[in-house]
Backbone bond lengths (Angstrom), bond angles and torsions (degrees), N, CA, C in turn:
res aa  C-N    CA-C-N  psi(-1)  N-CA   C-N-CA  omega(-1)  CA-C   N-CA-C  phi
1 X - - - 1.457 - - 1.510 109.75 -
2 X 1.293 117.19 133.02 1.431 123.44 179.12 1.484 111.20 -81.46
3 X 1.397 115.75 144.42 1.498 116.57 178.17 1.566 107.29 -68.14
4 X 1.337 112.04 154.08 1.442 120.51 -177.67 1.560 108.46 -72.08
5 X 1.277 114.77 132.98 1.463 121.87 177.25 1.553 111.08 -90.26
6 X 1.311 114.60 111.82 1.460 120.48 -171.79 1.480 115.08 -73.16
7 X 1.357 117.81 -50.84 1.417 119.69 -178.86 1.536 112.73 -121.39
8 X 1.273 114.49 16.86 1.467 117.70 -175.99 1.474 115.49 84.97
9 X 1.338 116.77 -5.16 1.475 119.58 -175.87 1.484 111.59 -125.03
10 X 1.301 118.32 -43.01 1.495 120.66 -176.32 1.475 110.17 -105.69
11 X 1.343 116.05 153.70 1.455 122.22 -177.27 1.557 108.86 -100.67
12 X 1.260 118.71 -27.88 1.472 122.37 178.13 1.492 109.53 -109.00
13 X 1.322 116.02 146.46 1.479 115.86 179.52 1.523 111.76 -63.90
14 X 1.294 117.83 126.47 1.444 123.93 179.94 1.531 108.59 -124.55
15 X 1.305 113.22 150.11 1.474 117.90 176.81 1.476 109.74 -83.89
16 X 1.281 117.46 150.46 1.442 124.61 178.40 1.491 111.13 -99.56
17 X 1.322 117.39 134.79 1.442 123.67 -177.75 1.542 107.72 -129.51
18 X 1.288 118.28 131.01 1.461 121.45 174.21 1.513 107.63 -103.57
19 X 1.328 115.59 130.70 1.455 122.07 -175.48 1.565 108.00 -124.57
20 X 1.286 115.87 134.73 1.466 121.51 174.95 1.535 105.83 -95.70
21 X 1.356 113.77 126.34 1.457 121.37 -177.82 1.581 108.78 -117.86
22 X 1.320 112.79 148.59 1.460 119.73 169.96 1.522 106.94 -67.83
23 X 1.295 119.32 159.66 1.476 123.12 -176.16 1.541 108.62 -61.36
24 X 1.324 118.65 -42.39 1.485 121.84 -179.80 1.526 111.45 -63.88
25 X 1.352 115.86 -38.18 1.449 117.76 179.53 1.523 111.29 -69.31
26 X 1.311 117.26 -38.68 1.489 119.87 177.26 1.539 110.10 -65.94
27 X 1.331 117.09 -38.05 1.456 118.68 177.58 1.519 112.63 -62.46
28 X 1.372 111.49 -45.78 1.499 116.91 177.49 1.511 111.68 -59.08
29 X 1.331 116.07 -44.83 1.464 119.27 -178.78 1.498 112.88 -66.66
30 X 1.293 116.91 -37.52 1.492 121.88 174.36 1.488 112.81 -61.68
31 X 1.375 116.59 -43.38 1.477 120.60 -179.61 1.537 110.39 -68.23
32 X 1.315 117.17 -40.63 1.456 121.84 175.46 1.512 111.67 -58.86
33 X 1.363 116.80 -47.95 1.454 121.39 -178.19 1.517 109.26 -61.79
34 X 1.316 116.91 -43.43 1.457 118.69 -178.28 1.543 109.80 -67.64
35 X 1.298 118.36 -44.37 1.487 123.05 -177.02 1.546 109.87 -64.16
36 X 1.291 116.44 -42.26 1.492 120.04 -178.07 1.523 113.93 -89.98
37 X 1.332 116.42 -3.85 1.456 123.08 -177.51 1.518 113.16 51.55
38 X 1.353 111.57 49.37 1.454 123.63 -179.88 1.481 110.29 -131.34
39 X 1.325 114.92 164.18 1.500 118.28 178.67 1.548 108.15 -77.84
40 X 1.306 114.66 158.67 1.453 122.18 173.26 1.550 110.16 -58.74
41 X 1.270 115.18 -46.85 1.461 122.91 179.41 1.525 111.80 -58.63
42 X 1.402 115.06 -40.52 1.454 116.65 -179.24 1.518 112.65 -67.43
43 X 1.358 114.72 -34.99 1.480 118.31 176.64 1.485 111.93 -67.15
44 X 1.370 117.53 -43.67 1.451 120.53 175.62 1.480 113.45 -62.38
45 X 1.376 119.44 -40.76 1.447 119.76 177.71 1.518 110.40 -64.11
46 X 1.324 118.72 -39.59 1.521 121.96 177.13 1.514 110.35 -60.74
47 X 1.336 117.80 -47.15 1.490 122.55 -179.38 1.543 108.61 -59.42
48 X 1.338 118.18 -43.59 1.439 118.71 178.58 1.472 113.23 -66.30
49 X 1.342 117.89 -38.68 1.480 121.02 176.42 1.541 111.77 -62.77
50 X 1.302 115.34 -42.59 1.504 118.40 176.29 1.496 113.38 -60.31
51 X 1.303 114.80 -40.47 1.463 120.69 -179.30 1.512 110.56 -66.18
52 X 1.397 115.08 -40.57 1.453 119.47 177.59 1.577 112.49 -63.30
53 X 1.286 114.19 -40.78 1.497 118.96 178.37 1.501 111.44 -66.20
54 X 1.345 115.62 -38.55 1.462 120.20 -177.13 1.544 111.63 -60.95
55 X 1.335 115.98 -42.91 1.416 120.19 179.47 1.530 115.38 -64.01
56 X 1.334 112.61 -31.29 1.448 118.83 -175.95 1.577 110.05 -107.79
57 X 1.277 115.42 -10.26 1.489 120.13 -174.23 1.491 114.08 -73.85
58 X 1.311 116.54 177.05 1.413 122.32 -177.55 1.529 108.21 -86.73
59 X 1.303 115.07 169.88 1.498 120.21 179.82 1.534 107.24 -65.91
60 X 1.273 117.47 -31.84 1.520 120.34 179.76 1.546 107.87 -67.71
61 X 1.299 118.73 -36.63 1.477 120.44 -179.97 1.506 109.23 -71.90
62 X 1.317 117.33 -38.05 1.463 118.78 179.82 1.512 112.17 -67.03
63 X 1.365 117.33 -35.93 1.469 123.30 -177.06 1.549 111.99 -98.75
64 X 1.318 119.54 17.97 1.399 121.05 -174.37 1.542 113.70 -60.33
65 X 1.339 117.29 -29.80 1.444 119.77 -178.83 1.540 110.89 -71.02
66 X 1.333 116.72 -18.96 1.521 120.59 -179.99 1.514 111.51 -90.19
67 X 1.294 122.80 -10.97 1.419 124.83 -178.52 1.473 110.05 -58.52
68 X 1.321 116.30 128.55 1.476 122.97 178.66 1.489 113.74 79.83
69 X 1.307 119.27 6.16 1.439 118.97 -176.42 1.599 112.84 -89.92
70 X 1.288 115.89 -8.04 1.478 120.26 179.62 1.512 110.39 -100.32
71 X 1.329 118.04 145.54 1.401 124.56 177.22 1.521 108.63 -90.99
72 X 1.288 119.14 153.16 1.488 122.94 177.14 1.488 111.64 127.40
73 X 1.341 116.24 -175.21 1.399 124.66 179.96 1.506 112.39 -64.56
74 X 1.300 118.20 132.64 1.496 123.57 178.43 1.577 106.66 -75.41
75 X 1.277 117.52 -23.03 1.462 122.55 -179.96 1.479 107.28 -108.41
76 X 1.334 120.35 97.62 1.384 123.31 -177.59 1.526 115.34 -64.64
77 X 1.334 118.16 -17.28 1.455 120.04 177.09 1.481 112.42 -71.23
78 X 1.324 119.21 -14.31 1.446 120.91 176.79 1.498 114.04 -95.00
79 X 1.258 119.09 -6.53 1.483 124.63 -176.13 1.515 108.02 -80.59
80 X 1.332 116.32 125.03 1.478 120.38 176.02 1.514 111.60 -63.09
81 X 1.334 116.90 133.06 1.502 119.83 178.36 1.523 111.43 -102.58
82 X 1.300 117.87 56.04 1.473 122.03 -179.54 1.504 110.79 -66.05
83 X 1.260 117.52 130.67 1.471 122.54 177.22 1.499 112.78 92.80
84 X 1.317 118.39 -13.03 1.468 117.75 -177.76 1.501 109.81 -85.70
85 X 1.312 118.99 140.67 1.486 123.89 173.65 1.515 110.79 90.41
86 X 1.317 118.80 -1.66 1.473 117.54 -178.98 1.522 107.80 -96.98
87 X 1.363 113.78 145.73 1.449 121.24 179.67 1.524 107.63 -70.97
88 X 1.305 115.25 138.22 1.482 122.40 177.81 1.554 106.80 -74.03
89 X 1.279 115.41 135.99 1.442 121.03 176.75 1.523 110.88 -104.38
90 X 1.299 116.07 147.05 1.462 120.37 179.20 1.490 115.69 77.59
91 X 1.300 115.25 25.10 1.515 118.92 179.01 1.467 110.23 -101.25
């Protein structure tokens, strides 16, 4: 049995929200929707979901865009720590 189609678009009952946007925000949203071939509402729902996960997510999730951006050994246990732990002289 197929789920009931409420408004001809969604399969599950969703609440409707009206949002007032600045002209530049609407232009950005329109461009994103066109580029991603998605609805404006779909983009907004995804942004809200990402924000919800960020507040409850792990530090790894929050910093996921930085993963792999640093050069150096991937295994820090193999990196020599020269100069660490020594007392500074002449201070």
